[in-house]
C-alpha positions as CSV (number, residue, x, y, z in Angstrom):
1,M,12.5,6.2,-34.9
2,S,9.3,8.1,-34.9
3,A,8.8,11.3,-32.9
4,E,6.4,9.6,-30.5
5,L,8.9,6.8,-29.7
6,A,11.7,9.3,-29.3
7,W,9.5,11.2,-26.9
8,L,8.8,8.1,-24.9
9,L,12.5,7.2,-24.8
10,L,13.2,10.6,-23.2
11,A,10.1,10.2,-21.0
12,G,11.4,6.8,-19.8
13,I,14.7,8.4,-18.9
14,G,12.8,11.1,-17.0
15,A,10.7,8.4,-15.3
16,G,13.9,6.5,-14.3
17,L,15.4,9.7,-12.9
18,T,12.2,10.5,-11.1
19,G,12.0,7.1,-9.6
20,S,15.6,7.5,-8.3
21,V,15.2,11.0,-6.9
22,A,11.5,11.1,-6.0
23,G,10.1,7.6,-5.9
24,L,7.1,8.1,-8.3
25,A,8.2,7.1,-11.9
26,S,4.7,6.6,-13.0
27,L,3.8,10.3,-12.6
28,V,6.2,10.9,-15.5
29,S,5.7,7.8,-17.6
30,Y,1.9,7.5,-17.5
31,P,1.1,11.1,-18.5
32,S,3.8,10.8,-21.3
33,L,1.9,7.9,-22.8
34,L,-1.3,9.9,-22.6
35,A,0.6,12.7,-24.4
36,A,1.7,10.3,-27.1
37,G,-1.9,9.6,-27.9
38,L,-2.6,6.3,-26.1
39,P,-6.0,5.9,-24.6
40,P,-6.0,5.8,-20.7
41,V,-6.4,2.0,-20.3
42,V,-3.8,1.3,-23.0
43,A,-1.5,3.8,-21.5
44,N,-1.9,2.2,-18.0
45,V,-1.2,-1.3,-19.0
46,T,1.7,-0.2,-21.2
47,N,3.1,1.7,-18.4
48,T,2.8,-1.2,-16.0
49,V,4.8,-3.5,-18.4
50,A,7.4,-0.9,-19.1
51,M,8.1,0.0,-15.5
52,F,8.5,-3.6,-14.3
53,G,12.2,-3.5,-15.2
54,V,12.7,-0.7,-12.7
55,T,11.0,-2.7,-10.0
56,G,13.3,-5.7,-10.7
57,G,16.4,-3.5,-10.5
58,T,15.3,-2.0,-7.2
59,I,14.8,-5.4,-5.7
60,A,18.1,-6.7,-6.9
61,G,19.8,-3.7,-5.3
62,S,18.3,-4.6,-1.9
63,R,19.7,-8.1,-1.4
64,R,21.7,-7.1,1.8
65,E,18.5,-5.8,3.5
66,L,16.4,-8.8,2.4
67,R,18.6,-11.4,4.1
68,G,16.7,-13.2,6.8
69,Q,13.3,-11.9,5.5
70,G,12.3,-15.1,3.6
71,R,9.2,-16.1,5.6
72,R,8.0,-12.5,5.9
73,I,8.5,-11.9,2.2
74,A,6.8,-15.1,1.3
75,W,3.7,-14.2,3.2
76,L,3.5,-10.6,2.1
77,G,4.5,-11.6,-1.4
78,L,1.6,-14.1,-1.6
79,A,-0.9,-11.4,-0.4
80,S,0.5,-8.9,-2.9
81,F,0.4,-11.5,-5.7
82,L,-3.3,-12.1,-5.0
83,G,-4.0,-8.4,-4.7
84,G,-2.2,-7.6,-8.0
85,A,-4.2,-10.3,-9.8
86,V,-7.5,-8.8,-8.5
87,G,-6.4,-5.3,-9.5
88,A,-5.4,-6.5,-13.0
89,A,-8.7,-8.4,-13.3
90,L,-10.6,-5.3,-12.3
91,L,-8.9,-3.2,-14.9
92,L,-9.5,-5.8,-17.6
93,T,-13.2,-6.4,-16.8
94,T,-14.4,-2.9,-15.9
95,P,-15.5,-0.5,-18.7
96,A,-12.9,1.8,-20.0
97,E,-15.1,4.8,-19.1
98,A,-15.0,3.8,-15.4
99,F,-11.2,3.8,-15.5
100,E,-11.1,7.2,-17.3
101,A,-13.5,8.7,-14.7
102,I,-11.2,7.7,-11.8
103,V,-7.9,8.4,-13.4
104,P,-7.8,12.2,-12.4
105,W,-8.3,11.2,-8.8
106,L,-5.5,8.5,-9.0
107,V,-3.1,10.9,-10.7
108,G,-3.9,13.7,-8.2
109,S,-3.5,11.3,-5.3
110,G,-0.1,10.2,-6.6
111,A,1.0,13.8,-7.1
112,V,-0.1,14.8,-3.5
113,L,1.9,11.8,-2.1
114,L,4.9,12.9,-4.1
115,L,4.7,16.4,-2.6
116,L,4.2,15.0,0.9
117,R,6.9,12.4,0.5
118,D,9.4,13.9,2.9
119,R,6.8,14.4,5.6
120,I,5.6,10.8,5.2
121,R,9.2,9.5,5.4
122,T,9.9,11.7,8.5
123,W,6.8,10.4,10.1
124,A,7.7,6.8,9.3
125,A,11.2,7.1,10.6
126,A,9.9,8.8,13.8
127,R,7.4,6.0,14.2
128,A,10.1,3.3,13.8
129,A,12.4,5.1,16.3
130,G,9.6,5.4,18.8
131,R,8.8,1.7,18.6
132,A,12.5,0.9,19.1
133,R,12.6,2.9,22.3
134,R,9.3,1.5,23.7
135,R,9.5,-1.6,25.8
136,V,6.2,-3.4,26.1
137,P,6.0,-6.5,28.4
138,P,4.2,-9.5,26.9
139,A,0.5,-9.4,27.8
140,L,-0.3,-12.9,27.0
141,P,1.2,-16.3,27.8
142,P,3.3,-18.0,25.2
143,D,0.5,-19.8,23.5
144,G,-1.6,-16.6,23.4
145,A,1.3,-14.6,22.1
146,G,1.6,-17.1,19.3
147,R,-2.0,-16.7,18.3
148,R,-1.6,-12.9,18.5
149,T,1.4,-13.0,16.2
150,L,-0.5,-15.1,13.7
151,A,-3.5,-12.7,13.8
152,R,-1.2,-9.7,13.3
153,G,0.5,-11.4,10.4
154,F,-2.8,-12.2,8.8
155,G,-3.9,-8.5,9.4
156,W,-0.8,-7.1,7.7
157,G,-1.4,-9.6,4.9
158,V,-4.9,-8.2,4.3
159,I,-3.5,-4.7,4.2
160,V,-0.8,-5.7,1.7
161,F,-3.5,-7.5,-0.4
162,V,-5.5,-4.2,-0.6
163,L,-2.4,-2.3,-1.6
164,G,-1.7,-5.0,-4.2
165,I,-5.2,-4.4,-5.7
166,Y,-4.4,-0.7,-6.1
167,G,-1.0,-1.5,-7.4
168,G,-2.3,-4.0,-10.0
169,Y,-5.1,-1.5,-11.0
170,F,-3.1,1.7,-11.3
171,G,-0.1,1.8,-8.9
172,A,1.2,5.4,-8.9
173,G,2.1,6.3,-5.3
174,V,1.6,2.7,-3.9
175,G,5.2,2.6,-2.8
176,I,4.9,5.6,-0.5
177,I,1.6,4.3,0.9
178,A,3.1,0.8,1.5
179,L,6.2,2.2,3.2
180,A,4.0,4.3,5.6
181,V,1.9,1.3,6.4
182,L,4.7,-1.4,6.7
183,V,6.8,0.7,9.1
184,L,4.0,0.1,11.7
185,E,4.4,-3.6,11.4
186,R,7.6,-4.0,13.4
187,T,10.7,-2.3,14.8
188,E,13.5,-2.4,12.3
189,A,15.8,-0.3,10.2
190,L,13.9,1.8,7.7
191,A,16.1,0.4,4.9
192,I,14.8,-3.1,5.6
193,T,11.2,-2.0,5.7
194,N,11.8,-0.2,2.3
195,A,13.4,-3.3,0.8
196,V,10.4,-5.5,1.9
197,K,8.1,-2.8,0.6
198,N,9.8,-2.9,-2.8
199,V,9.3,-6.7,-3.0
200,A,5.6,-6.5,-2.0
201,T,4.8,-3.7,-4.5
202,G,7.0,-5.3,-7.1
203,V,5.1,-8.6,-6.9
204,A,1.8,-6.9,-7.5
205,N,3.2,-4.9,-10.4
206,G,4.8,-8.0,-11.9
207,T,1.6,-10.0,-11.5
208,A,-0.4,-7.3,-13.3
209,A,2.3,-6.9,-16.0
210,I,2.2,-10.7,-16.8
211,A,-1.6,-10.5,-17.0
212,Y,-1.4,-7.5,-19.3
213,V,1.1,-9.2,-21.6
214,F,-1.4,-11.9,-22.4
215,F,-4.8,-10.3,-22.0
216,A,-4.4,-6.5,-22.4
217,P,-3.8,-4.2,-25.3
218,V,-0.2,-3.4,-24.6
219,D,1.4,-1.0,-27.1
220,W,4.7,-2.8,-27.5
221,P,6.7,-0.2,-29.4
222,A,5.8,2.3,-26.7
223,A,6.5,-0.1,-23.9
224,I,9.9,-1.0,-25.3
225,A,10.9,2.7,-25.8
226,L,9.6,3.7,-22.4
227,G,11.2,0.7,-20.7
228,L,14.6,1.3,-22.3
229,G,14.5,4.9,-21.3
230,A,13.6,3.9,-17.7
231,V,16.7,1.6,-17.5
232,I,18.9,4.4,-18.7
233,G,17.3,7.0,-16.3
234,G,17.5,4.5,-13.4
235,F,21.2,3.9,-14.1
236,L,22.0,7.6,-14.4
237,G,19.8,8.7,-11.5
238,P,22.1,8.1,-8.5
239,G,25.0,10.2,-10.1
240,I,22.6,13.0,-11.0
241,V,21.2,13.1,-7.5
242,R,24.7,13.7,-6.2
243,L,24.9,17.0,-8.3
244,A,21.4,18.2,-8.7
245,P,18.9,19.4,-6.0
246,E,16.2,16.8,-5.6
247,R,13.4,18.9,-4.1
248,P,12.8,21.3,-7.0
249,L,12.5,18.4,-9.4
250,R,10.1,16.5,-7.1
251,W,8.0,19.6,-6.7
252,L,8.0,20.3,-10.4
253,V,6.8,16.8,-11.1
254,G,4.2,16.9,-8.3
255,L,2.7,20.2,-9.3
256,A,2.6,19.0,-13.0
257,G,0.8,15.9,-11.8
258,L,-1.9,18.0,-10.1
259,G,-2.2,20.1,-13.2
260,L,-2.6,17.0,-15.3
261,A,-5.3,15.7,-12.8
262,V,-7.2,18.9,-13.1
263,H,-6.9,18.8,-16.9
264,L,-8.1,15.2,-17.2
265,A,-11.1,16.0,-14.8
266,T,-12.3,19.0,-16.8
267,T,-11.9,17.5,-20.3
């Protein structure tokens, strides 16, 4: 195994661990691909393909929370699928220079979201609890309420479609944004919202990954090494979280992401 592939295997393990303890695996995996010498666009599509396995595992582990969510998931999944396809198409059809220009801002935004993760989660949980305590009488007759419910469902679908575009185009931090948005949709346990979020963002990621397999310059040795490491890291993550403090690692990764964003913006 070459030094680059060994490095990506270790980076994949780190990404899997970071995904378990902090929720932003791409902030480890994507910069590692850049460090291995891949151009930004190649690194992005390779990262999307490699990280899809983590997405599948996360969804598989949420089967209990996803029971009874079929119609909701179908609607949001469709919106996310369409958004992911648009995001992938944008990446494949826009000049590489345009992507390289925006990457520092995308990486920096993901790093900021990572650093603010606890505050976002606290706000989301407080919002969900507040909605549970609030009792609002129906303002419309049954037929009007039905139309209002349909309009709200369409509105949330549009929001998830936009998130899908971002997820298909780049994706780092989309899970935190989606959780903060979807918690406003209805009153329910945060674990259920998180599971639905995993499906929605996972569909966008999977759509983009499939498109990249056929139409993008995926670096397959790098994708396999990174993906294998991510599986290992994702498997080991829960056990390590029980022993190691999570916050220092998350802050280390977040600050490193900000440093990378500054470096990319100034070179």
